[in-house]
N, C-alpha and C positions, 0 to 999 in steps of 0.2 A: 317324330317322337314329341309329345306335348311337353310343356315346361314341367308339369307335375311328374310325368313319367321320367323325365331326365333327372329331376331331383331324387326320385326314388332309386333310379339306376345308379346315381352317384353314391347314395347311401349304401347300396348293395355292393358297389365296388370297394368301398371302405371295409365293409364286413368281410368280403372275400380276401382282401389284402391283409387284414389283421387276424382273421380267424380261419381262413382257408375255406374251401368249398363245403366242407361238412358244416361249417357255421352259418352257411347261407340258408336262411329260412325267411319266410314272410314276416314272422314276428321280429326277428333280428333286424330286418330292414325297417320295419315300422318303428322300432325303438331307436335305431340310429338316426332315422329321418325326423324323429320327434312327432310322429303322426299317430292318430288313434289306431288301435289294433284292428286289422282287417283292411287297412287302406291299401297296402301293397298288393294284396290278393285281388282287390277290385280292379287294379290296372294290369297285373300279371297273374292270371288265374292259376297257373301251375308253376311248379318249380322250373320246369323246362322253359316256360315263357319268361320266367324271371332271369334265368341264365341267358336266354337269347336277348333279353333287354339289356343285360350287362354287356354282352358282346357287342350289340349294336351301339351302345353308348361309348364303349371303348373305341370302336372303329370311327365314330363321328368325331370324337375328341382328337384321336391320332390324325385323322384326315385334316382337321383344322390346323393342327400344329405343323404338319408337313406343308400345307398350303402357305402358311405364314412364313415358313422358311424358304419358300420359293424353290423347292426341289423339283417341281414339275416343269420348270423351264429349261431350255437347253443350256446347261451350265458346262463349263470346262471341268475336267476331272478334279482339279485342285479346289475349285469353288464348291463342287459337289461334296468333296471330303469335308470341307469346313462347315457346310450347311448340315450335313448328316451328323457330324460330331456335335454340333449345337443341339440338334434334336435328341440324339442319344443321351447327351448330358442332362437335358431336361427330363428325359424319361427315367433317369437315375436319381433326380432330385425332386423337383416339384411334381413330376409325374410318376414318382416311385410306386405309389399305391396302385395306380393304373397298370403299370408294368407287371407288378406282382399278381394283380387280378387277371391280367391277360394270360400269364403263364398258367395260373390255376385253372382257368377256363379251357385252355388247350389240353392240359393233362386230363381234365374231366372228360373231354371229348374222346380220349383214347379208350375210356371205359364205357362210354355211352354213345354208340354209333348214331343215335338220333340227333346228337349234338354236333356231328362232324361238319355241319353246315357252317360252323364258325370259321372253319379253315378258308372259306371263300373270301373272308375279309383280308386275307393275305395276298389276294390277287392284285390289288391296286399297286402296292409297291413293286411287285414283280413286273407289272405292265410299264410302270414308270422307268424301271431299270432297263427293261427291254428297249424302250424308245430311246433312252439316252445312249445306251451302248450301240444301238443301230446308227444313231446320228454320229457317233464317234468312229464309226467304221469297223465295229466288231465283226469278226467272221461268222460267229454263231450266236447272235444276240439272245435267242430263246434260251439256250443252255447256259450261256455266260451270265445272263440276268439271274437265273436261279442260283448259280454259284455265288454271285455277289450278294444277293439278298440273304442267302444262308450264312455267309460270312458275317454280315452286319448283325443278323439275328443272334448268331453265336457270340459275337463280340459283346453285345448288350447283355446277354445272359451271363457270360463269364464275368463281366465287370460288376454286375449287380448281385448275383447270387452264387457265382462260381468261385473257383480258386483265384481268379484274376482280381477279385475284390481285395485280396489280402495284401497285394503289393502295388496296386495301381494308385495313381494320385487320387485324392479325395474328389468325388463328384462335385460339380459346381465350381471348380477352380479352373483358371486358365491352363494349368498343367494337365488337368483331366481332358479338357477339350483338345489341347494340342496333341496329346498322346492318341486320343481317339481319331483325330484327323489324320495323323501319320499312318495309323493302321489302315484306315479306310483308303487313303491315297495309295498305299502299297497294294491293297487288294484290287483296286480299280486298275492300276497299272498291270498287275499280274493277270487279271482277267483279259485285259486288252493286249497283253503280250508286249508291253512297252517298258 
């Protein structure tokens, strides 16, 4: 993705996070990015291409954050819980708009089968979880990795937009990261049967 496309995709992410998928238009992205009308459509010809650009940008940014947290190295379960808690907390604070846009894109794909390709971006965390669980001696790393990723996805959703947001510590605080880490640690131990 070129620098210009990334900037337009970032503007589109903001539009989706603040207005929902219905608000995502080429004109809205042009206005948000502060570029002349028609600029976004020059790079993303169709709405589908624009949504795909948003999804690709979300995946690129998420991959960069996960790599920075060093989750792809063989960590012990406690270190993994700490690293994941840090990433999830970021996704609820500085990355909040991206997280909201990701959920909107996933929901959009349920109504538009041609966009289901966005689900493929969820394969990387599943592969990482599978590798880690296998290294830790999990009996069924394929199944158990799906369970662990589903738990972490659900935890993020609950804390950001679900009922869990009502009583959880404020995102961005040490209490928030500690509670997230404790939940992830328990999930990892449960999946591993330890």
